[in-house]
N, C-alpha and C positions, 0 to 999 in steps of 0.2 A: 781817695780809695785805698784800701789795703790790697795786699797781693792777690788774694782770692777774688776780690771784686774786679780788679784790673784784668786778670786773666779771663774772667767771665765775659768782660766786654770784648776782649780779643777774640773769643770764640765766635762772636757774631760777625767777624770779618771773613773775607774769602780765605779759606784755608786749603793748603795743599793736602792731598790725602796722606802724604808722608808725615804730616804734623801730628798724626794720631790723636786728633782732637785736642791737642795741647794737654794731654793727660800724661805725657811722658817727658823725660829729660832730653830726648834727642829726636831729630827728624830723620826720616829715611827717604832717599832718592834713588830709584832704580835707573841705572844707565847700562844698557846692553845686558850683559850677564852679571854685572856687579851691582851691589847695593851700597851706596855711600851712607854713612852715619854722621850727622852733623849736630854739634852742640855748641852753645855759647854760654859763658858765665862771666860774672863781673866781681870785682873787689873794690870797696870804697873805704877811704880813710875814715876812721871813727866808727865804722860798722864792722868791717872785716879785719882791720889792722889798726894799731895805735899810731899816733903821729910819730912816735920815736922808733917805730919798727924799721928794721934793716930792709932796704928796698930789694936787696938780693933775695931775701926770704919771701917777700911779696911776689916777686916774679916767679920764683920756683913754685910757690903754692898755687899761683894762678894757672900754671901749666898742669900741675898735679890734679887739681880739682876738676878740670875739664877732661883730662884723660880718665878720671874715675867714672865719669858719665859714659865714656866710650867703653870702659871695662864692663859696665853693667849691660851693655848690648853685645858683648862678646866680640867686640870690634878690634881690628888691628889698626893702630894710629897711622895716618898718612901724612899729616902735617898740621900746623897751626897758623892762625893769623892773629896778631896782637894789636890792641888799641891802647895807646899810652898817653897819659897826661904828663907833659914834660915839666921839669922843674924840681923834682924830689930825688936828688942823687941819682941822676939818670945813668951814670956809668955803673953804679952798683946794681941797678935794675937789669942792665944789659948783661952783667956778669952772672946774676942769678938766672936769667933767662937761658944763657948759654949752658950753665950747669944742668938745668932741668932738661934741655933738649938733648944734651949729650948723655945724661943719665938714663933717659927713657928712649933714646934713639929715635927722636922725632924731629924732622926738619921744619924750619920756619918757611912759611909760604908768602908772608907779607903782612900788611896791616895798615895802621894809620897812627899819626901822632897829632896832638893838639897842644896848644898853650892855653891855660885857663887860670882864673883866679879861684880861690876857695879850695876845699878839700880835693885831694887827688882821687881819680877813678880810673880803673884799668879794666879792660875787657879782653877776652880771648875766645876765638872760635876754633874748635878742634874738629878735624875731619878724619873719619876712619873708614875702613872697609869691612863689611860684614864677613865673618869667617864661618858662620853657621847658616844653613839654609833657612832656618826660622830664627829671626832676630828676636831675642828675649824682650819682653815688655813688662809693664806692671800689671797687665790685665789677665795673665794666664793662670793665676793660682786657682786650684780646684780642691773641692772638699775631699779630704783624705790625704792630701799632700802633707809632707813634713815641712816645717819652716827652719831654715838654717841661716847662719851668718859666719863670715870669715873673721878671724882675729878677735880682738878685745875692744870694747867700747869704753869711752871715758878717758882714754890716754890724751886726747887733744885738750880736754878740759883741764886735766892736771898740768899739761904743758903750758897752757895759757896762764895758769896760776903760778907758774914759775918752778914747778917741780923738776929738778935737773934730769931725772930719768926719762921724762916725757916731753922735753922741749922739742925734740925733732918731730914728734907726732903732731904737734901744733904748727910749727913753723915750716916743716918740710915733709909733709905726708907722702907716703908711697901708694900710688893708685894700684889696684889689684888687676892690672891689665892681663897678665898671663893667666891668673886664676879665672878671670872672666871668660877668656877665650876657651879655656878647658871646660868650663861649665856650660857653655852655650848649648851643646847637644843634649844636656841632661836636665836642665831646669825647665819648670813650667812658667815661672815668672822671676824677674830679677831687677833690682835697682841698687844704687849705692846708698849708704847711710851717711847723708850729709847734714840733715836737719834734726837728727835725733832718732833713735831706734823706734820709739813709740809713735812719733808722728809719721815716719816713713813706713812703718808697718801698717798704720791706719790708712795711709794713702794707697798702699798696695791692695789692702783688703777692699777699700772703697772702689778702686778701679776695677777689681776682679769680680765684684759682686758677691763676696764671701765674707766670712768672719774669721779672723786670725786670733788664736788663743796662744799667748806667750806665757811660758813658764818662768817666773822670776828666779827660780832656783837653778835654772840651766844657763842663764844669760851670763857670758863672761864679761866682767867689768873690771876696770883698773883699780877700783876701790870699793869694797863691799860696804864700807861706812858711808859712801857717797852714791849708793845705788840709784836713788831717784834722780840725782843730777846726771849721772853717767848715761842713763837711758833716755834723757831728754836733751842733753846739751848739743850733740852733733859734732860735725867737723872731723869725724873719724875716717870717712871714706873707705869703710869696709863694705863688703857686698852682702845684701840681704836677698835671699832667694828661697823659692819653694821647689820641691821635687818629690817624685814618688819615693816613699820611705824605703822601698826595696831597692832603689837605684844605688849603684856603687859610685860614690863621688870621686872625681879625679883630683880633688884638692882637699886640704885640711879644712874642716868646717865643723861648727858645733850645732847640733839640733837644739833649737830653743822654743819650739812650739809646733802647733798643728793647725791646718786649715780645716774649717768646718763650714757646713752650709750656712748661708746668711741667717743671722739671728736678728730679725727685725731691723731696727735702726742702730744696731751696735756693730760697727765694723771690726772692733778688736777688743780683746780682754787682756789684761795683765793679771794672771791668776784668776781670781774671782771678780776683779775690779773691771767694770765696763769702761771703755775708753770711747767717749762719745763727743767730747769737745776738743777739736784739733788745736784750739788756741791754748790749751794747757799742756800739750804733749811735746812740743819742741819749738824750734825757731822758725818764725815766719816774718816776712817784711811787712811793715805798715801796721 
């Protein structure tokens, strides 16, 4: 099974209402007057990092990518649990984990370790606390909203390819936690850009039951000569969100498109080009 087929099977299992139908990156659990935001992500050797990668960078990125999911829910991080396959420069992994936890002011809650043969796999669960009465989701985009993104996309791609200026963007990304919390009360929908702008925009439109039209001339990319690669490659961990175009945004962001009423079976457009096949738009597993 590929990723979509597997998740479709999971939706037939008993789901907590906070799972949001497995249509989002995080689960919500209400406890008393608080709402906890929980997410889990993994990294595997050969898929997310090369065999020669520094394990300190792997650990740092593992924390950052999970905090990025919390950022898209306007959440304040509470702590993380980490799952580690031992045997690949473990001391370096611990050092990178320490650097990330200190950098982002997030404590370690616990986790698990295993010894195994074959490629290394690491997992991390991040727990956050909702800071906005309405936790943003992928499903809230409305016709007439403007589409925005923070930062520039394509930096991680260039860093992966070895461009000195962008190495940090790939190996040690910065999750937009503060920006996410500030945007919580303003946005109608929000998610992070982890699998490529086109694919993630397609997912938001599909989840919201609308059509998103992106303007290629407005999208900030790291290389205009590599535009198609930049909008598809992913791993940038910027925030993609929709909001009333008249709203005053509390953070720096670029308007890159508009939300329209659903246009048949076309969830998104890049200019005049219909984006109908998610398999061509960004990164998916399987």
